[in-house]
Phi, psi and omega in degrees: 000153186269007179237346186202057186295326186290337182267009190289138180230152178268107187272180183281337172284153190247337190234108177280313179303323180296316174303315184293312175303325173301310185298327180278358179087015179269126183238166175156164184308323184281352185257329193302336181288343185250174188263160180291133170239153182280145173260116185289326188206135167222118192210151171303145175247017179268124175269187189301327182280355175085009177306148184230177174068067178294136181242291186279151178222138175203133174279146170279131194274169171303144177090349177301132186293147177278186175085010180240197179263000168230161187212170178308130181099339177291161181239136174252148181223133177252142181251134188266327187252160178269183181291351178260007176068021179283118181296144179076016183241357177295148187229359193250148161245122178255157185231150179221152166254132181301333182269356184273185186280159179284137177266139173276165175307130181081013177230007177296142190285128181273119172274324184210139176236124184265147169280345180261131181275163172085037174308128192238200186286346179288090189212127177205160182235122181269143177298342178288350177115016184234144171259139176244125177225140175257159174225147180228095175288153176255178175257092181066029183091357189223174174292145008275161174270156178264176191299308176084185195204171162253134174247138180253127178234141186272174188296349178264006180078021177259138177291132177245339174190157180232119182261125177230146175191125184297336182266309189266347178226067182252076188081062184294101194265329180204164174208164168215152189246140160254094194256115182253013180086277183284342173212163180208154167259124168257111183265128184231135175267127178256112188280343181280321180266337183073050184224165171229127182255155167237121175257120179270126187225146164261146186249116181247182180299330188247359181153197182252147168246120181275120180265330183203148172228134185222137167274118184273322184210152181212175175094005176286140182297128173241128176206150180293154178212134181300320184281317189255003188071306182207143172245135178189195179299137187230264188295141180229143180219127182253133176251106181291334181291322185255000182058040184241129177257123179265141186233120171272115180254110189298310185287329176288343185052051188206158173248132182241167179227133182246119184268167181054029192299326182284344183237340182311141175247001179226158182276146170250169180267095178069327199081188188265146187288126181256314186216115180224066189255154173306339183286346180274138180220057184079070187295139176241264180300146179217126176218161167283137172272160186297338179276001180099347177280167175256143174241134177232146182256123176278120182269352172073013172280341178232138176056045187283144177220114184301339175284346185230058185282142166049051186266148164263127178252128177253133176212163184274157179304338176276357180095019182262126181291138175253297186197164174222156171206164184250144181266348179207149175287342176264161182276156174089007182273330186279137173211273186272153174207161174202162179213146175217143174246125184275184182288347173264009179066029175260141191235141165240150179231135185224141176214144177260158171238109181293337182282318179268353182055060184216162181235134169242133170244130184248151176262109179271150181282144171278176187298332178261013183253003181230000000 
């Protein structure tokens, strides 16, 4: 998960996607063994400016300072398209409380409005009080994409700094955080160059100071795509216990692992292959589930199958398939997802649906609840 990998626990339940599928009303022989869980929230992600196509999802973590417009447990969503559905023109981050009301289309609460278009899956929240979001602008909604940047936003929704670099932030498409409070490693997948970078930062009262930037991995396939604009490395998930970064490479239709990720000073070629299954259909978002498995969102741009649309796939870090379920009956709906475990080992899971422009948040059982 992107905000608290060190706090991840292996719970007594074994199948996360099955529980979520039951909550969504999906049934079948592979799901029947697991229990129903509640869906806390199902809401539109479109704010008053009409932005569409939710990409990034991030929970506000434990320890996040008060006095701002977001608080621990809230969910943030970044929008990639504008109100005309032009890709790479979205400018908003919207915020939700899982216990709050449902937003109708056009009424989602805008936390941040960016001057830079194309807010994407690169979205994370630091315990020090800052939100980090990437943007990948397009050329009139189509390929090629432009360089983009990382923006740092305070808890009041104000921009405090913009980070740019032609090498280490070349189309920052997704990110994950190894967050230690006073300092953090920001892992970034670069969709334009087919690389993964690590930014080492210190976290101060007024923003971030970048102390080092490293290319961790390269060689991921990059190619234009009519439906998705571009395919390249996307989802990232960091395991602090093993110091391993997992990378979902969309065009390669595979998930790789990069070892010694928090300390490595040189680049590897993709890392070692972890998961290249027929269940993958262009993996995008990637996160750890609270039970220790990995969850990835199939965007259907590769190996598409109408019988398996918009699926979330659960598999173990060693590459064993567990289960899959769909978030929409149409293809192309699954993109960003996130999961968080709090100090009481209670867990929430969130996923966006690009087809319906919506967010669902589910309550997963903690280690003492099953």
